Backbone as CSV, one residue per row, in Angstrom:
resi,resn,N_x,N_y,N_z,CA_x,CA_y,CA_z,C_x,C_y,C_z
1,MET,-56.323,-10.396,7.072,-56.255,-11.764,6.630,-54.857,-12.311,6.718
2,PRO,-53.812,-11.598,6.090,-52.430,-12.166,6.239,-51.951,-12.233,7.644
3,GLU,-52.391,-11.241,8.480,-51.990,-11.248,9.932,-52.509,-12.497,10.606
4,ASN,-53.684,-12.983,10.229,-54.262,-14.182,10.866,-53.475,-15.400,10.442
5,ILE,-53.059,-15.448,9.230,-52.309,-16.582,8.706,-50.900,-16.545,9.415
6,LEU,-50.277,-15.380,9.475,-49.026,-15.296,10.112,-49.060,-15.684,11.604
7,SER,-50.088,-15.250,12.285,-50.163,-15.593,13.714,-50.345,-17.050,13.861
8,ASN,-51.140,-17.677,13.062,-51.314,-19.183,13.081,-49.985,-19.880,12.772
9,LEU,-49.285,-19.423,11.787,-47.970,-19.961,11.403,-46.990,-19.768,12.562
10,ARG,-46.954,-18.635,13.180,-45.978,-18.448,14.299,-46.289,-19.362,15.470
11,ALA,-47.613,-19.488,15.777,-48.032,-20.412,16.808,-47.570,-21.846,16.548
12,ALA,-47.760,-22.344,15.350,-47.378,-23.685,14.912,-45.854,-23.868,15.057
13,ILE,-45.145,-22.893,14.622,-43.599,-22.943,14.725,-43.192,-22.951,16.211
14,ALA,-43.833,-22.198,17.010,-43.497,-22.186,18.449,-43.754,-23.547,19.103
15,VAL,-44.821,-24.234,18.713,-45.097,-25.576,19.181,-44.029,-26.581,18.781
16,CYS,-43.588,-26.440,17.506,-42.480,-27.338,16.963,-41.231,-27.149,17.668
17,ARG,-40.880,-25.892,18.033,-39.646,-25.538,18.717,-39.518,-26.031,20.088
18,LYS,-40.680,-26.056,20.742,-40.621,-26.412,22.192,-40.147,-27.845,22.409
19,ARG,-39.246,-27.978,23.290,-38.666,-29.293,23.456,-39.576,-30.090,24.367
20,ARG,-39.959,-31.307,23.976,-40.876,-32.083,24.695,-40.234,-32.908,25.860
21,THR,-39.134,-33.469,25.589,-38.432,-34.298,26.626,-36.964,-33.996,26.566
22,TRP,-36.283,-34.169,27.682,-34.871,-34.009,27.724,-34.238,-35.301,27.426
23,GLY,-33.033,-35.239,26.824,-32.314,-36.494,26.523,-31.783,-37.139,27.797
24,LYS,-31.368,-38.386,27.642,-30.797,-39.099,28.741,-29.321,-38.879,28.819
25,SER,-28.759,-38.994,29.960,-27.265,-38.815,30.133,-26.589,-39.994,29.586
26,LYS,-25.376,-39.736,29.118,-24.531,-40.854,28.540,-24.087,-41.755,29.669
27,ILE,-24.066,-41.293,30.901,-23.528,-42.079,32.046,-24.598,-42.967,32.705
28,ASN,-25.803,-42.910,32.275,-26.859,-43.683,32.979,-26.541,-45.167,32.868
29,LYS,-26.015,-45.649,31.811,-25.712,-47.054,31.672,-24.596,-47.467,32.642
30,HIS,-23.765,-46.598,33.032,-22.562,-46.927,33.802,-22.639,-46.411,35.281
31,ILE,-23.801,-46.074,35.701,-23.966,-45.359,37.002,-23.588,-46.300,38.161
32,ALA,-23.858,-47.587,38.074,-23.491,-48.522,39.136,-21.991,-48.641,39.253
33,GLU,-21.327,-48.715,38.090,-19.816,-48.819,38.142,-19.179,-47.505,38.704
34,LEU,-19.826,-46.416,38.321,-19.296,-45.108,38.799,-19.490,-44.973,40.289
35,MET,-20.630,-45.423,40.782,-20.888,-45.360,42.264,-19.856,-46.226,42.981
36,LYS,-19.553,-47.423,42.424,-18.575,-48.286,43.115,-17.214,-47.600,43.154
37,LEU,-16.783,-46.984,41.974,-15.491,-46.368,41.958,-15.430,-45.118,42.887
38,LYS,-16.567,-44.409,42.944,-16.529,-43.199,43.760,-16.529,-43.631,45.284
39,ASN,-17.270,-44.650,45.649,-17.313,-45.126,47.058,-16.017,-45.724,47.416
40,ALA,-15.202,-46.233,46.465,-13.868,-46.752,46.702,-12.872,-45.651,46.890
41,GLY,-13.207,-44.454,46.746,-12.333,-43.310,46.963,-11.893,-42.591,45.752
42,GLY,-12.493,-42.862,44.566,-12.113,-42.201,43.325,-12.598,-40.816,43.324
43,SER,-11.766,-39.910,42.661,-12.234,-38.525,42.451,-13.043,-38.421,41.212
44,TYR,-13.693,-37.308,41.041,-14.502,-37.088,39.829,-13.588,-36.990,38.563
45,ALA,-12.396,-36.497,38.728,-11.435,-36.429,37.645,-11.014,-37.821,37.235
46,GLU,-10.780,-38.719,38.208,-10.517,-40.083,37.874,-11.648,-40.772,37.236
47,LEU,-12.874,-40.518,37.705,-14.001,-41.126,37.013,-14.155,-40.592,35.554
48,GLU,-13.894,-39.351,35.382,-13.863,-38.783,33.982,-12.879,-39.468,33.154
49,TYR,-11.716,-39.652,33.685,-10.612,-40.360,32.886,-11.025,-41.785,32.620
50,TRP,-11.588,-42.425,33.548,-12.014,-43.850,33.363,-13.106,-43.950,32.300
51,LEU,-14.046,-43.064,32.298,-15.051,-43.053,31.255,-14.459,-42.820,29.909
52,ARG,-13.496,-41.860,29.799,-12.938,-41.569,28.582,-12.089,-42.773,28.028
53,LYS,-11.333,-43.445,28.825,-10.453,-44.470,28.377,-11.151,-45.824,28.207
54,GLU,-12.020,-46.172,29.190,-12.648,-47.495,29.182,-13.970,-47.553,28.389
55,LYS,-14.755,-46.458,28.496,-16.058,-46.518,27.875,-16.177,-45.590,26.671
56,ARG,-15.145,-44.844,26.423,-15.142,-43.904,25.231,-16.197,-42.889,25.316
57,ILE,-16.441,-42.390,26.502,-17.429,-41.358,26.786,-16.697,-40.088,27.229
58,LYS,-16.876,-38.977,26.499,-16.279,-37.719,26.873,-17.327,-36.890,27.614
59,ILE,-17.118,-36.701,28.890,-18.052,-35.979,29.715,-17.262,-35.213,30.851
60,HIS,-17.666,-34.045,31.150,-16.988,-33.257,32.143,-17.270,-33.774,33.533
61,ARG,-16.340,-33.582,34.455,-16.535,-34.171,35.832,-17.675,-33.514,36.621
62,SER,-17.975,-32.297,36.247,-19.170,-31.617,36.926,-20.458,-32.289,36.501
63,ASN,-20.565,-32.822,35.302,-21.704,-33.611,34.863,-21.809,-34.972,35.551
64,ILE,-20.608,-35.567,35.811,-20.573,-36.806,36.562,-21.028,-36.583,37.929
65,LYS,-20.582,-35.513,38.552,-21.025,-35.259,39.907,-22.541,-35.048,39.924
66,ARG,-23.060,-34.250,39.015,-24.488,-33.986,39.004,-25.296,-35.282,38.746
67,GLY,-24.746,-36.173,37.913,-25.453,-37.440,37.632,-25.470,-38.330,38.894
68,LEU,-24.302,-38.440,39.666,-24.312,-39.266,40.783,-25.170,-38.648,41.930
69,ASP,-25.201,-37.340,42.055,-26.003,-36.652,43.058,-27.452,-36.969,42.758
70,LYS,-27.838,-36.888,41.491,-29.266,-37.196,41.132,-29.593,-38.664,41.373
71,PHE,-28.719,-39.592,41.152,-28.971,-40.931,41.430,-29.112,-41.207,42.885
72,LYS,-28.291,-40.554,43.718,-28.354,-40.722,45.095,-29.714,-40.201,45.668
73,LYS,-30.187,-39.106,45.156,-31.514,-38.654,45.549,-32.661,-39.641,45.254
74,ILE,-32.567,-40.284,44.066,-33.532,-41.265,43.603,-33.420,-42.567,44.530
75,ALA,-32.185,-42.914,44.817,-31.969,-44.136,45.621,-32.420,-44.021,47.080
76,ILE,-32.356,-42.864,47.588,-32.719,-42.688,49.060,-34.190,-42.735,49.302
């Protein structure tokens, strides 16, 4: 009897722990501006600095690259 209750409890906890959706990136709102800056010859480090100073978003340049690559795949 207690084993049955525990197995039901563990199954319910596992369902609660499972992540349903992933969060959105902080740069999604600024992707058009980032694309313009990158196409103008800006480096990912410069884009990182621009986001930090102008938009107050702290994000690593590798995540900026991944976001721009993802957007390019969608746009094509």
